[in-house]
C-alpha positions in Angstrom: -13.3 -11.3 -6.7 -13.1 -9.1 -10.0 -11.7 -6.2 -10.1 -10.6 -4.1 -13.1 -7.3 -2.3 -13.0 -8.7 0.8 -15.1 -11.1 1.2 -12.1 -11.4 4.5 -10.5 -8.2 6.1 -12.1 -8.2 9.5 -10.2 -5.5 11.6 -12.0 -4.3 14.1 -9.2 -2.2 16.7 -10.3 -1.1 17.4 -6.4 -0.4 13.7 -6.0 0.6 10.7 -7.1 -2.2 7.6 -6.5 -0.8 4.1 -5.0 -3.1 1.0 -5.0 -2.0 -2.5 -3.6 -3.6 -5.0 -5.7 -1.6 -8.2 -4.1 0.6 -8.5 -1.5 2.5 -11.9 -0.6 5.8 -12.4 1.4 8.3 -11.0 -0.8 5.9 -9.8 -3.3 3.9 -6.6 -3.8 2.3 -5.5 -7.1 1.0 -2.0 -7.4 -1.0 0.4 -9.7 0.0 3.7 -9.8 -1.7 7.1 -11.4 0.8 9.5 -12.1 -0.4 13.3 -13.2 2.8 14.9 -13.8 4.8 14.3 -10.1 8.6 13.7 -10.5 11.0 12.7 -7.6 12.1 15.9 -5.7 15.7 17.6 -6.9 18.4 15.9 -5.2 15.8 12.5 -4.4 16.9 9.2 -5.2 15.3 5.8 -4.9 17.2 3.4 -3.3 15.0 0.2 -2.3 15.6 -2.9 -0.5 13.5 -4.6 -2.9 14.0 -5.4 -7.1 11.4 -3.4 -8.8 9.4 -4.5 -12.2 7.8 -1.4 -13.7 5.5 -1.4 -16.8 4.2 1.6 -18.4 0.4 0.6 -19.3 -0.2 4.2 -20.8 1.0 7.7 -20.7 4.9 8.6 -20.9 7.4 8.8 -18.2 11.2 9.3 -17.9 13.3 7.8 -15.4 17.5 8.5 -14.9 19.8 6.5 -13.0 22.3 7.6 -10.9 24.7 5.5 -13.0 23.5 6.5 -16.5 24.1 9.9 -17.8 20.6 10.7 -19.4 17.4 9.5 -18.4 15.1 6.9 -20.1 11.9 8.0 -21.8 9.2 5.3 -21.2 5.9 5.2 -23.5 3.0 2.7 -23.1 4.4 -0.8 -22.8 7.9 -0.4 -22.1 9.1 -2.2 -18.8 12.0 -2.0 -16.6 13.5 -4.4 -14.1 15.1 -2.4 -11.2 17.8 -4.5 -9.3 17.1 -3.9 -5.8 19.5 -0.8 -4.4 19.8 0.5 -7.7 19.6 4.7 -7.4 17.1 5.8 -9.5 14.3 9.2 -9.8 11.5 9.7 -12.0 12.2 12.9 -14.0 9.1 12.8 -15.4 5.3 11.7 -15.9 2.6 12.8 -18.4 -0.9 13.4 -16.8 -2.2 10.3 -17.6 0.0 7.9 -16.6 -0.3 4.8 -15.1 1.9 2.2 -14.3 1.9 -1.6 -12.8 4.6 -2.0 -10.2 5.8 -5.3 -9.1 8.3 -5.2 -5.9 10.0 -8.3 -5.3 12.8 -9.9 -3.0 15.2 -10.3 -5.0 17.5 -13.6 -4.4 21.1 -13.8 -5.4 21.8 -16.5 -8.3 
């Protein structure tokens, strides 16, 4: 089956769009379309899996609880977020497209 990451992009100022592209035990790849969304005040993600995110278009800022300032991401920037590292989305542009890879983090 052929598919295209850029098909069916529907920016929605009211809600982000999450589409699972691939799901296997210990691995999930999703496309996220953001249109100005942010994390709710006081909310922090604390995920049991690690997450690698790539910003494909637009801009966003991510803040980690253990850092004083948010990190600005532009197209091409990526982050590897270890499991349980508390973070939040401070801002997204109206045309932000992410690729997120959620994976089981193994101890080395």
